[in-house]
Steps between C-alpha positions, in 0.01 A plus 500: 500500500673733744659368814438686827791650688446266796521187283806649328679538828435135578678395179819682597790321677596686818868431439566602139191728469414339165233258378547154642734288292459129580307566827589263795255448790648483850331313792399840646292566187732776377613489135827614354692462173711188479818695421435740791472207743819352359677830572359501854617143558851576375530792736380301795746220428784756463419660833489167680842417354641835614353447847656154529844634396477775758508249790146370498383140498619290203196266527353446151141619501238426233450787246233743604372841393283765671196630322586866408149606607406313820845365599371141519781252486462264206708186490627392160550148386775352292363671185511842669269765343412262217324276756251775593160494323425735215197735522340386173180702544683820543726426202188451283345825620820691416509345154143598426558854624800539273303380195195722572691823585595710191873573458611852596776685328725653760723792401845586630471761780852635471543501119610819327333404172169657404292283502662276753604148406310191616610378842678165522596497866323592829692567820284433807745689725530816281126495406605579142473345157799491267554437135795275421732793410419700817520192718856434385610860554307602814448171689814286465473173699794565728557651840182549702291492179569132450268419792200676345209284383478523125197375314397451142185696402386207296496263799232681697207707379372536858558812708786440745477610866826634628598507868492857631756426768782287366697292743874539553691175481799537737679202352469612136516872593210592270129587498281212390155543345356212706176519695468412871831373631661348190873569483536593872648310786162355599594172340736456790240599754521881505141614418576875496762513215731790425346815347707797385366856472233415246356852490840649407553231235163567343569870510833453325329277241244770432776758465682276251180458302442877497860564396459250215195690385690830521791353301253364244347845468844653465593239232186585307583872527851430366360286218248768408782760500713273284209455260455883487869557436497242223195658342649851524828372355323340211313825439825699495656241268205530265544878503874463419420258220239742364748791512771292333255387234408863437870590481558216252205619287638854495848372420354284223319796347811712518702217351259470205514880445884509513531205263258665257707821504824304454345305211395819326842651544663187364272517196602859428871423549486194272316706238774767506772238484343334195462840322860591573612156384329551162666835456840353580447220247396755232813710557717187505361409155579850374859462624536173312376666177746788547780251561420338165504842333841575649631173358366592156670842510829345592479245223425769238792711619726198466385432143497865383775687680459875503121483461299757700365318815493804725129545458431138585712513815331816620157342451608199702629715786168676522303174514724349770472813711122474482508173696473605872616192689568695822150644493367141484710406799367796698145398409567152629620634830191714532266200490352480854602202714316358804649626829576266788267509800709611796390515861395860465282430194335204665428702810353769279273254329390346821421838648265573208284194583147595603513261798816668633356845462173407666651290782817655640727209595679500833848641462642486852642156571720395792803318367705419811492515880859510629562440872814702586737353766475685828730514799275723701203731478192438284445238231600640161301391195584616150197511274534521119232556237469569134520854369160670492444719197372858555491453876578810701455355853524158654365410850661195653326361813549217749207380710474247781304433819615514858421248779162666560404479134541878434639611165851641487615667177818668371496701177752691297450727200750460212560662163336331209832422331629273782504126449641382838500596866652368822231507772590467871240301696502400869710186535314188592313212340216702365283472185443823308273580207696723263306725264612725214277770357606725205328819395542720185410851388246354257170473684373230259815291545506326833704194592342245730658438838695171526602307806711213624562332839845461654629380837795683658781322680590560861832654595777299335864548591709460185828375637808646330735204530877556451789255505778546756847455343654444846285191573481325163708193415848572364407342161197727468540848352258783594478761223532870574125560526488240785182355352665236272736206551692267262750219558864609484619168357263513204684586178203701363473723807594869454678609823602851393240667721509244782561604860837427647550183712507583873571291804237455766424243767134515383588373148317191372741208510298197389221642288621645163257787508416841641249636744324833543654773715206492744228267629136541396315747721230371738210633289180333388541543121847496345570452124814488286594364155798313364619437147676171417699496174696194384680390184596132455825480301638162616389144537268505801433175679158378607371624842772767492417806710540841334397751767261559792344803655279542809520580875678341791495539878755769586809330643445169317645594161792254521304197619527345153699543179168542313217730587252240376643254754491726807249385762434859600452645147218523244585576138443446130776339294579418139607145418540283192238225465542273193560754217323793666580765756231492771403738781446314828442595864653397833337506846785459744282501809333176383817384328312436177503598134153624408331287233457790255757514215468762226698462173656832396737408215537218249867436430419360153370839387679770702786548746421820693202628696395778733263420784339764724375396847313697764535429875240580762548478879250567777690512829179510705362181346844354423392438143762483223386473139665502155292643218529551122448877437443448127236230535346629826531148649605366838777247443539383863430613853661384822426572868827604659613408851703821542446868443864611484584393143736644239496474115772266375601344167767275345674444159638163391633318185714795402694291247184403306254782572527874520259617767391841623273584792366852534278675757264736317258759633135415424347723236153354525339303781349176367129460576567156649624680812134568580442127555803470723401804704141379545605139554294379200776276362302186430 
């Protein structure tokens, strides 16, 4: 039996907007949930206590509440709300309505699943139903959301009437879903309450709901696109598997044919060998008989001296000459042997496959993209590809889009014999689509166009660091090229081509090291590389420092005897940890050793090592980073406090370790610089 809307409204508590739960009847004939009245009573008591603490009367008054609908004052006894009568008739009506009304299955209104999951929560404030997963993600019970009225769909099968104009509670600083004057200051006598721009709030709520729908539609579009991509990928993979299966079948057929030919050739060769072997055995037997005859002639000559044996000897000579042993050897050498399959023969066999003839395989293949270091002008990219057979012309193109979305292309025509080319592209962080198309004189032979994406690097200043012999420590020798230093006290150091020692007031006195002849320029992207070579030949103690290299604020080079102890320096240093040599990093501005430690050598297995480090400095962002050019990895990055810095390094333990530090010009820019330039260093 259906329940009319008017009766349904009478079964709804005007405070919680839900079916009455343990309805309590007030003397004014209004009914409310027991828990709702308890909450009202607690707020009334709390307000009276706050009023008394603010200078009001401290006289103890009996507990009272105001009816949320008619504002009638209801005095409570010692039992409080429990002393008020229960509306038994209304409770029975609600129970019968729940039993007679069929259960409805509510679906989540914000779920991305199709179909949506069954709702497990209803928010009276948001006017939305949530499944458990969406409720945890989109409606966490914290902040302003913790004041929302949350209901269980199973508790109430009745339609819920929501207040169209929520009331703003100035003490809780939130909108409450109460009807009439619940949650306002009317409990203290103010009948008007405090209302905040309800129209704007409702407008914002509608906008949020519309945005959610738009986001849901966008998510569905992305999911459909993902499904399409997966289906297309699976289709391409099936095509590749089919082609590979066809290739395997063709190779199997060719294998069977080749094995058959080889088996036939082996049969013929074995047959010839057996025939030749029989002939050799026959002539060997003839020789044995002749040898017996010679022995007989010799014995007769011994018994009858002077007898005529000339005729017998002549006959033997003729028979021996008839045996052609050399001819047999030549026949053996003429027996055909199976040749080895070299690369040329295999290529020849593969080229004869029907599949290869019918489907011309792609020959052009990009092998390397090489970013050339630049100190000005455009970005230089060296492209390499495999040699293209019979190609008479190659067209190399680079395409991109400008800020307006218009295509920009650069093309160059090259001879077909070329396998590499250095292309100059406008410098900047730009993504290009490189294509290579080869053509031949044969109209029937056409190579497909291949492509690959690359991203150019902005202008990078490759700093050519050089050591200054006049400013290095007196124990440090700068070699003639001014790009390499060693320790003068080390017995393994070769000082034949070292620069002469000079006197200068700018010489390093405390730090046993050397610094560059100039500070780093104030440019956005600076890069240089350093090679560290060390050979341990003595007993090296634990935590012993070998060398360090980095940058320091200009004018603070002598603040410490160690670069990795200077409060105005940032560097990498080699140190012994246990039985290993580790690469560690120092941030002098924070006076801390960074937690990263990289083992570079195990002293149980080897005693010498070469380590190559790259250094990046952005004077505009004051970013200093140490990278590994070989691994394309960022080892550490530090935000500097100064822009005027100078490269500096130090050598130690000269009596146990031979060390060499060398500034080297970059030959290839590591791709990890793209992350540093764009700031994507997470």
